[in-house]
C-alpha positions in Angstrom: 14.3 -0.2 4.4 11.8 0.5 1.2 10.8 4.5 0.4 8.5 5.4 -2.4 9.4 8.6 -4.0 6.6 10.4 -5.8 7.7 13.6 -7.9 7.0 14.2 -11.0 9.9 16.5 -11.8 12.6 13.9 -13.5 15.2 15.5 -12.3 14.6 15.6 -8.8 13.1 12.4 -8.6 16.4 11.0 -10.2 18.5 13.0 -7.5 16.2 11.2 -5.0 16.6 7.8 -6.1 20.3 8.1 -6.6 21.2 9.7 -3.2 19.0 7.9 -1.3 20.0 4.5 -3.0 23.7 5.5 -1.7 22.5 5.7 1.7 20.8 2.1 1.9 17.6 2.7 1.3 15.3 0.5 -1.2 13.7 3.2 -3.6 10.3 3.0 -6.0 10.1 6.2 -8.1 6.2 7.1 -9.4 6.1 10.0 -11.6 2.5 10.9 -11.4 -0.5 10.7 -8.4 -2.8 8.4 -9.9 0.3 5.5 -10.1 1.2 7.1 -6.6 -1.9 6.1 -5.4 -1.7 2.8 -7.1 1.7 2.0 -5.1 1.1 3.5 -2.0 -2.2 2.1 -0.8 -1.2 -1.6 -2.6 2.9 -1.7 -1.9 4.8 -2.6 1.0 6.7 0.7 2.3 8.4 2.3 5.3 7.8 5.9 4.3 6.4 8.2 1.6 7.7 11.5 0.0 5.2 12.8 -1.4 5.3 15.9 -3.9 2.6 18.5 -3.5 1.7 19.4 -7.2 1.2 16.4 -8.7 -0.2 15.4 -12.5 -3.6 13.3 -12.8 -4.1 13.0 -8.7 -2.5 16.2 -6.4 -0.4 14.8 -3.5 -3.4 15.8 -0.9 -5.6 13.3 -3.4 -3.4 10.7 -2.6 -2.3 11.5 0.8 -6.4 11.0 1.5 -6.4 8.3 -0.1 -3.3 6.4 1.6 -5.4 7.8 5.1 -8.6 5.9 4.2 -6.7 2.8 3.1 -5.8 2.8 7.3 -2.3 2.9 6.6 -0.2 4.2 9.5 2.4 4.8 7.1 4.7 7.7 7.5 4.1 10.4 4.7 6.4 13.5 4.2 5.3 15.7 1.4 7.4 18.0 -0.1 6.7 21.1 -2.2 7.7 24.3 -4.0 5.5 26.8 -2.3 6.1 27.5 0.8 2.3 28.3 2.0 1.3 28.3 5.5 -2.0 26.8 4.5 -0.7 24.4 2.4 1.4 22.7 5.4 -1.6 23.4 7.5 -3.8 21.7 5.5 -1.0 18.7 5.1 -0.7 18.0 8.0 -4.3 18.1 9.2 -5.1 15.6 6.6 -2.5 13.4 8.0 0.8 14.2 6.9 3.7 13.6 9.1 6.1 16.1 8.1 6.7 18.9 5.6 9.7 20.0 3.5 9.8 22.9 1.3 12.1 22.7 -2.1 14.5 23.8 -2.5 15.6 21.3 0.5 19.5 19.6 1.6 19.8 16.5 1.3 21.2 16.2 5.0 17.6 18.0 6.3 15.9 15.1 4.3 18.3 12.1 5.5 17.5 13.7 9.2 13.7 13.8 9.0 13.3 10.7 6.7 15.5 9.0 10.0 13.3 10.6 12.2 10.1 9.6 10.7 11.3 5.9 10.3 12.0 6.0 14.0 8.5 7.4 15.2 7.2 5.0 12.9 8.6 2.0 14.3 7.5 2.5 17.7 4.1 3.3 16.1 4.0 -0.3 14.4 4.7 -1.5 17.6 1.2 -2.0 18.1 -0.1 -4.6 16.3 -2.1 -4.5 13.2 -5.4 -6.3 14.9 -8.1 -4.8 11.6 -7.7 -4.5 8.0 -10.6 -3.6 5.1 -11.1 -2.6 1.7 -14.4 -0.9 0.6 -17.1 -3.3 2.3 -14.8 -6.4 3.3 -13.5 -6.2 7.0 -10.7 -8.5 8.9 -10.9 -9.0 12.1 -7.3 -10.3 12.3 -7.5 -11.0 16.5 -10.8 -13.1 16.4 -10.0 -14.4 12.5 -13.2 -13.0 11.3 -14.4 -11.6 8.0 -17.1 -10.1 6.5 -18.2 -7.7 3.4 -21.0 -4.9 3.9 -22.1 -6.7 7.0 -22.3 -10.4 6.5 -20.0 -12.9 8.0 -17.8 -14.8 5.6 -17.6 -18.7 6.6 -13.3 -19.1 5.9 -11.1 -22.0 6.6 -8.4 -21.1 8.5 -6.2 -21.6 5.0 -8.7 -19.3 2.9 -8.8 -16.8 5.6 -4.7 -16.4 5.5 -4.5 -16.5 1.6 -7.3 -13.5 2.0 -5.2 -11.6 4.5 -1.8 -12.3 2.2 -4.2 -10.3 -0.6 -6.1 -8.5 1.9 -1.9 -6.6 2.9 -1.0 -6.4 -0.6 -3.4 -5.3 -2.3 -3.4 -3.8 -5.7 -0.1 -5.9 -6.3 -0.3 -8.8 -8.7 0.6 -12.0 -6.4 1.8 -15.2 -8.5 0.7 -18.5 -7.6 4.2 -19.4 -6.1 4.3 -16.5 -4.5 1.0 -17.8 -2.5 1.9 -21.3 -2.6 4.8 -20.2 -0.9 3.5 -18.1 1.9 -0.2 -19.7 2.1 0.7 -23.5 2.1 4.9 -23.2 2.6 5.2 -25.2 0.1 7.3 -25.1 -3.0 5.2 -24.3 -6.4 4.8 -26.9 -8.7 3.2 -26.3 -12.0 1.5 -30.0 -11.6 -0.5 -28.8 -8.4 -3.8 -26.7 -8.6 -3.9 -26.1 -5.0 -3.8 -22.6 -5.3 -6.7 -22.2 -8.3 -8.8 -24.6 -6.5 -8.6 -22.4 -3.2 -8.4 -19.4 -5.2 -11.8 -20.3 -6.6 -13.5 -21.4 -3.3 -12.4 -18.0 -1.5 -13.7 -16.0 -4.9 -17.4 -17.5 -4.0 -17.4 -16.3 -0.5 -15.7 -13.2 -1.0 -17.3 -12.4 -4.4 -20.1 -14.1 -5.8 -22.8 -12.8 -3.6 -21.5 -9.4 -4.5 -22.1 -6.7 -7.9 -18.8 -5.5 -7.0 -15.9 -7.6 -7.4 -12.7 -7.4 -5.6 -10.5 -10.3 -6.1 -9.6 -10.5 -10.0 -7.3 -12.7 -12.7 -4.8 -11.8 -14.2 -4.1 -14.2 -16.7 -0.4 -15.4 -16.7 0.8 -13.4 -13.4 -1.8 -14.4 -11.2 -4.3 -12.5 -8.6 -4.9 -9.1 -7.2 -7.2 -8.1 -4.4 -8.6 -4.3 -5.3 -11.2 -2.6 -6.2 -12.1 -1.5 -9.5 -14.6 0.8 -11.2 -17.4 -1.2 -13.6 
């Protein structure tokens, strides 16, 4: 199980990372709301521990971004402010549970276990669609559209776009794309990935002003919305 801890208090973040790792979880830590929002909406996590008071973007802003990305990701909010209105606001905006600081680590583990079990049941219903900005994918009909316009994709292009969208915000190397889309080991002399990305970009981005598919020189490709 992979968890994301979004917490700006250094000692608490270190404590959570150590304790959760010792209990078998893989843990990533973000120290501000901006980084936390990026990881939570773009990474592959089973649960997020989200502090309410964060620099950059507060916990409510991060939570709104997670739910705005149509993610069913379980979120456990942490706060030092034991106010009913804060708890109600968090739950109304999509938090799955609330834990007030200071808390017993045993209680945290119990709540995590309950949320993960609940999340596993919810995920038994397969995701049938995904979206990013004006891009929409229907995974059942295997159709893609942007700004209401149908994208005429080949089977490989649809598979490539689906992978990029599932891992939005993450830079995917050519090796990763070759292995997961073409089931092949990457050969530096093979340009199959570059050709496919170029053809996908011509359909996905070229007709539209806002670009979604970006090349990160020397690293790979990333699908994400960018300002400007």
